[in-house]
N, C-alpha and C positions, 0 to 999 in steps of 0.2 A: 614520337614517331615523325619523321620528316614527311612533308607533303608528297603525294604520289597520285597516280591515276589508278583507280581500283576497278577491277573487273570481277563480276560474279560469274563463276564457271561451274559446269556440272558434267562435263564429258560429252555433251551433244555437239553436233556440227554447228548449231546456231551459236553456242557459247564460244566455240573455237574461232568462228568468224569475228565475233565481237572482240575477242582477245587479240587477234592479229591486227584488227583495225586500231585498237587501243595502243598496241605496240608502236605502230607508225606515228601515232600522236605523241606518245611519250618521247620519241626522238625529237620532234619539233619543239615540244614544251621543255625538253631537257629535264625530265622528271623520272623517278623510278616507276616501274609498273608492278602492281601487286595483283596476283591471281588469287582470288578468295573462293574457297569451297567450304560449304557447310555440311557437317556430318550430323544428320538427324538420327535419332535412335528410335527403333532399330533400323539402321541404315539399309540393311539388306531388304527391307520391306518397302523402300522408296521406289516404287515402280516408275516414277517420273524420270529417273536417271537414265533409263533405257540403255543400261550397260551392255556392251557387245559380247560379254563372256558370262558363263554361268556363275552365279553367286550363291554360295552355300552357307554363308554366315557373315558375321560382322567383320571378322579378321580378314577374310578373303576380299570383302568389299573395300576395306581400308587399303589393302595392298593394291587393288585395282585403281583406287583413287590416287594413291601416291604415284603410281606409274603414269596414270593419265596426266596428272599435273606436271610431272617432270617432262613428258613428251610435249605438252603444250607450251611449257616454258622455253623449250628448245625451238619450237616453231616461232615463238615471239622473238627470240634472239636472232633467228634467221631473217626476220623483218628489219633487223638493225638495232633493236632495243638491247642495251647493254645491261642495265640494272633491273633485272627481273627477279621478283620475290614470290614465294609460294606461301600462302596462309591456309592451313587446314584447321578449321575451327568447329567445335561441337555447338550445335544450336539450330534454331529455326533459320532457314536460308535468308529470308527477308531481313530478319533482325541482325544476322551476321553481316550482311552487306551494309545495312544502315550504320552499324557500329564502325565498320571499316571505313565508311565514307566520311566519318568525322575528321579523318586525317588526309582527305583527298581534295584535289581541285575539282574533279568531277568523277562520277561513277558510271560504269559501262555495263550493260547487260545485252544478251542476245534476244532475238525475237523469233517466234514461230509463226509462219504464215498459216499453218493449219489450225491454230487455236486462238490467234489474236492476243496471246499473252507471251511473256518471256519464259522460256523453259530454263533459263539460268536461275530462275527463282521458283522451284517447285513449291506447291502449296499456295501461299498467298500470291496474288498476281502483281504485275508491275505497277498497277494502280496504287497500291499501298506505298510502294517505294516512291512514286512520283509525289504522293501527298505528304510524305514524311521525311524525305531525304534532306539533309542539311546542305547539300551541294547540288549542282545541276546533274541530271541523269541523262545519259546518252543511250538510246535504244538502237541497236544495230540490227536492222531487218535484212539488209544485204549491203555489200560494198557500193559506194556511189558509182554511177555510170561514168562520171567524169571526175577522177580524183583530183583534178586541178580546177574544178568548178568553184563558183562563189559560195560563200556562207549566206544563206537566205534567212532573214529574221522577220518573224511576224510581229507587227507593232499595232497598238491601238491607243496609246497615250496613257495607259494605266500604270501604276507603280510596278507591277510585275512585268509589264512590257518593257519598262525602262531597264529592269535587271536583265531581261533577255537581250536587249540591245548591248548592254555593257559586256555580257558574257560573249555574245556573238562577235563583237569587235575584238575582244581580247583573243578569242580563238583565231579569228582571221589574221590578226597581227602575228600570232605565234607560228602559224603554218604558211604565211605568205599568200593569203587568199584575198579576193575582193569581197565586198559586202553588197547584198541586195536586200534592202529593207522594204517590206511589203505591208501596206495598209489596205485592207479590204473594207469596202463600204457599200451600202445599199442605197445611199443617198442620190443626189443629183449626178448625172452622167459626167463624171470627171475622171480622166485618166491622165496621169502625169508621171514623168520620170525626170528626176533632177540629179545629175552627178553631184556628189558631195565632196567638196574640196576644202582644204583648210582655209582658203581665202573666201569661201562662200558661206561662212558661218552666220553672218548677220542676215543674209538673204533667207537662209533656212529658218532662222528664228522668226523672221517676219512673216514668211509665206507658209510655213509648215505647222504653225500652232505649237501645241505641246509636243507632238511627235517631232516636229522640226527642231525644237529646242533640245530634245534628247539626242537627236542625230548630230546636231552641231557640237554638243558636248563630247560625244564619242569621237567625232572627227577631229576635234581639238586634241584629245588624249592620244589618238592614233593617227597622226598625219600621214603615215606611210601606207595606210589602207585606203585604196580606191573604193568609193562607195556610190550607190545609186539608190534613189528612193522612188518607189512606185505606189501610186494611189490607184487601186483597181476596183471597179464596180463589179462585184461578184460575191458569191457566198464565201466566207472565210476559208473553209476547207478546200473548196475548188481553187481559189486564188493561190493558196499556199502550195497545194500539190502541183499546180501548173508551174509556178515559179521554181519549185524544187526539182523539176525534171532533170536538170543537169547540175544540180548542186552537190557539193561535197558534204554539206551539213545543213539541216533545217533546224532553226532555233525558235521555240515557242515558250510561252509561259503557261502556268496552270494555277488556278485559284484554289485547287483542292476539291475535295468531295462536297457534294451538296450545293454547289454554286455553279449555275449555268448562265453565261453571259452571251448576249447577242453579238457583241463586238468580235473578239478574237479568242478569248481564253476559255478555260474550263473544259467542257466536253470536246471542244475542237482539238485540244492538245491530244486527247486520247484517240480521236479519229485519225489525225495525221500520223501518229505513231503506228497505227495498223496499216496505213495505206501509202505512206511516203516511199518514193523510189530511192531514198538515201537515208543514212543515219539521221536520227532526230534527237536533238537535245531539248529536254523539258526542264524549265525552271520551276521547281516546287515553290509553294507559297512563301516559305521562309528560307529559301536557299541563299547562302552567303555568296556574294559576288563582289569582286574588287571594284 
């Protein structure tokens, strides 16, 4: 299977918003879009689907799902996406998305404000997807306030932070966005903002420590991306949410379950997923990034 952008959908408005957002990204990335729906058994007992029509059995549910997916595919094509595919698969929703994501550059799911979890994944929450997905996971809570805003990337110098930087820069390069890299610290009162240009790599490596080295490497790979690096004295969640106010995407890393770090990652990634005013890309612990 060729690489694609994969979206977990279930017929809710949250999932539809995520699919339409993903359709716009598929245009910029020049990739197919795959809408994936899991049919659990007995599907007509899955109350999480919140279907808008009476369902009397599995066959009627299947007909409703097929119609829903066809309508959603048309909505995605109306966004400009040309290569849109539908995958209707039996199995647990989270497992189905995880398997589909093996052939994607990133996976996309919708977010519910009312419950703090993605309804595109009934049953197991998005937390399991973030811990186990082989690629970055983008959670769409709402469309960005500024669709032309920067890609904000949370950094702390850790290996997963480096992968977040690489994905964020690649995303920015694909969609023609600027990058704002944010490092939150509770140390000495230092606030700095440094434009990152291809001819400033050595200065970044010297003054920015490990984070500066990672930034310089990304700037060298993507010289067309205008970048800025902010060191902010604040709690990580607060710093990232403030920086993401007008962002088109917020990118963070996650170390997975059972590990909470004071720097940036771990529980912070789940907090910003629930609170960010824009879509959030989370880099799972073992996510593959170019």
